[in-house]
N, C-alpha and C positions, 0 to 999 in steps of 0.2 A: 454672344454670338460666336464660339468659338469657331476655330479652323477660316474664318474669314481673313482675306486678304487686307494686311492691316499698314502696307505701303503708301494706300492712298490717303491720301487727307481727308478728312473727316468736316461737318459742317460746322459745329459749333465746338466752346474749348471745352475740355473735359481730359478724363483719362483715358489713357489706350483702350481700356475695357468699355468705355462709354460712348466713343466716338463713332457712330456708323461710316461707311466708308461712301465718297460721295455719288456711284452709282446704289447704293443700296437706300440714302434716302432720298435718292429719283424713285426708284422704285417703289419704295413706302409710301412716299407722297402720292404718288398719283393712284393707291388705292384709297387713298382719303378725300378725292376729289369731289365736287359737288357741283350740280348744274345749278347756275346762280343766275337768275333772269334780271335782266338790267333795272326793273322795277326794284329789286332789291339794292341796287347802288343807288338807285337814286334819293331812297330812303334813310340811307345810310350818307350821303350828303345833304339831309334836311330836305330832301326837292327841290334846291337852290344850287344846283352847279356848277362851277365858274369855271372850272376844267372839265371839259367832257372829251371822252375817246368811243369811238363806237364801231364795233366789228373792225377792228384795226387789224390788217395783213402787213407785216411788216420787217425788213429785214436788211442783210446786206449783201450788195451784187443781185444774184440771183436765186441766194437761200433764204426761205422764209422762217421767220424764228417766233414771230408773234403772230398767233391764227385766233382771229376773229375775237382779239381781246376787247374789254369796255372797260371804261373807268368813268368813275364821278367823284370831284372834291368840290366843294364848298368854299369863297371866298374867306380867306383869314383861316382856314384849318390845314391839318397836316393829315398825310396817308404816307404810309409806309411798306414798301416792297419786301417781301421776304420771299425765301424759297430756295430751293439747291441750287449748287452752280450749275450754268449754262439755260435754268429756265427761261432766261429772256428780260430781268430784273432791269438791268443798264439799258437795255434794246429798247425799255418803254419813256426810257429818259431819252434816249438818243432821237425816237421816233417824233417825241413830243417838242425838239428843239432844231430836228433838222438835220441830223447825220446819220439818216438811214434809208433806203428806198420802200416806199408806199404803194404796195399792190392794191391794196381796195380798205376803203374805209374812211374815218375822218377825225379831225382833233379841232377842237373847238376852245378859245378861252375869252370870258368876256362876252361870248354869242356870237365871236368872229370867228369863222374857220381859215385857222393858220395850216390846214394840213400841209400844203404845200407853198408856205412860205419858206427863204432860206435862211439857217441862222441867224446872218445878221439882221435881216428882216424881224425876225422873231424877236433877238434882243431889243433894236429901234423902236419896233411900231406894234408888237404884241406884248412887252415889257414880261418877256420870260428868261432869265439867267439859269446859267448852268454852270455848279460850282464841280469843278472836275475830281475826282477820286485820287487821282496823282498830283504828285508835290509840283504844282506849277508856279509858285516862287520865283522870280528871277533874281538869284543870289547875291548879284552884282550889282544889282539897281537898287538904288534906296528905296524904302516904306513907301516914300510919299511918289514916288515915279514907277512903282507896283502900282499901289492904288490909281492913279493917271491914268496907266493904262487901260483899266475897267472903263477908261469914256472914252473910249477912241471912237465910238460912232455917236459921240455927243455931235451936235451942229458948230458948237464953238466951244472952242480950247476955255472961256472963260464959265460955260456952263458944267464941264468938267472937274473946272477947280472950285466950283461953288458945290457942286457936289461931293467932292473930296474931304471938301473944310466939314461937311455937317458929318461924314463918316470920323472925322477926326474929334469933332464934340461928342459922338457918340461914344467912343472907343478911347478914352484916354491914355491907354495901354500902349496905340499905335503913335497917338500925336507925339507920343514922350522920345519916341524913336525913328521919328519921321524923317530925319536928315541920315540917319544910320544905315547900314547894306543891311537887307533883308536874311542874310547870313547868319547875324547875329541872333535873329531872333529863334525863340524855343519854339518846339515843333506844334503846343498851343497856338501859339501866338504867331506862325506860320499860317495856321488854319485859319483863323481869325483874318488874316489878312487877307487870303483867296475869299472868304465869305464877304469881306468890304469890297473888295474890289468888286464882286458884283452889283454892290448894292448901289455904286456909284451910278450904272444906269437907272436906277431908282424903279427896279422890277416890281411886279406886282405877283412874278408867280417865279418862286424857287425850285429850279430840280439840284436836289444835294445827292451826289454819289459817293457813297461809306464817306461819313464825316467822321467817325472814327479811327478809320485805317492808321495805321500805320502811328497811331498815339499812345505814350504812355496812360496808364488808366487814370494818373490825377489831370489828366491834360481832357479826357474826356467828357467829363461830368461839366467842365466848361463851356464847351463847345455846345453841348445838347443846352445848357443854360442860355449860350446865344441865339442859338434857334429859335427856344422856345419865345427870347425879348421880341425875335425880329414876326415869331406867329400872335402872338398875343397882346403886343403895343404896338406895334407897326401895321399889323392886319397882312402880312405878308402868307400867301399859300403855299404850301410845303409840300412837294413831293419825291420822297425819300427812296433811294437802296441803302440799306444796312444790312451788313454781314452779321452784327452784334444783334441778332434779331431780338431777345430780350430789352435790351439798350432801344431799339427803333420802336417796337411795340409799345413801351411804358411811353415812352415820348409822343406817339401819333394819335390822333383823335380815329381813323380807322387804318385797319391792317386789311392786304392785300398778297396771300399765298399765291406764288407762281407755282408752276410745273409745266416742264416743256412747252413753252410760250402759251399757256392758257392758263384763265384764273381758277385756280382751285379752291379756294375759301375765301371769304371777306365779310369783315366783321369790324366792331369797336375794337381798339387794340387792347383795350382790359379785359374784353370777352376772347378774343385769342391768345391772350397769357394763359388764360385758365383754361384753355383746352386741352385735352390732353393729349392727342394725337398733334399738336402742333409742339406740346412741349416736349415730348417722345423725340420726333425728330428735329428742331431747333431750339429750344431752348436747354438742353442738356440734362433734362429729367423726364 
């Protein structure tokens, strides 16, 4: 694509000659958008959705980012949201957790309408936890203190400590450093601590925003192995945004492609990995 502005960032990794600009990816992605009936989403979730979003219109202030967006995820399953920058991927997570203005539509978890609950209510009463993409570890606090911060909504300090001990039993590498300041942790260990802190509230649903961001390649596989264990052994339902689309789709049972706040494609992660349009726009091939 000679003559394009190469000063703009691209979506996926690759040489300068293979990376489309953000604007070009959004434009091309719009061309491959499909009309996806809710029945298709139901089928992808096996007909038994644990997390359901229906015709959601949401955004920030008066700005609407998501337009009639729907979603279905079964209990103990994983879904990865991919798409060009600005497509509304993180806004989906923010809306589920209560960080956006909801203009219309509904969000249900386990049959319960959680659309209007506050973030603290969703964490405490609906068992939804949000794992931020930014480094949220408190560097001067100990690993144990960081972990206990995740239980601040527990009705008793004793409950938080019991939950923290379960996490230490599950992840000995954190237990070994429990009294050390979090700043001594490696990038992968910090991400493990962030994930573990969310587990102290014993959530059913994990909203995971960019789990691989900022990590060295050797830690990325470790983080995805941790998430796979939480899904397959502990039965957590995972909804993820991942800029590394290939890694995210390899991990997830289901993939959604978002474009301009709307659902453009949906299918099993393996199916989207082999889709030539998805490959061309998001996978570097």
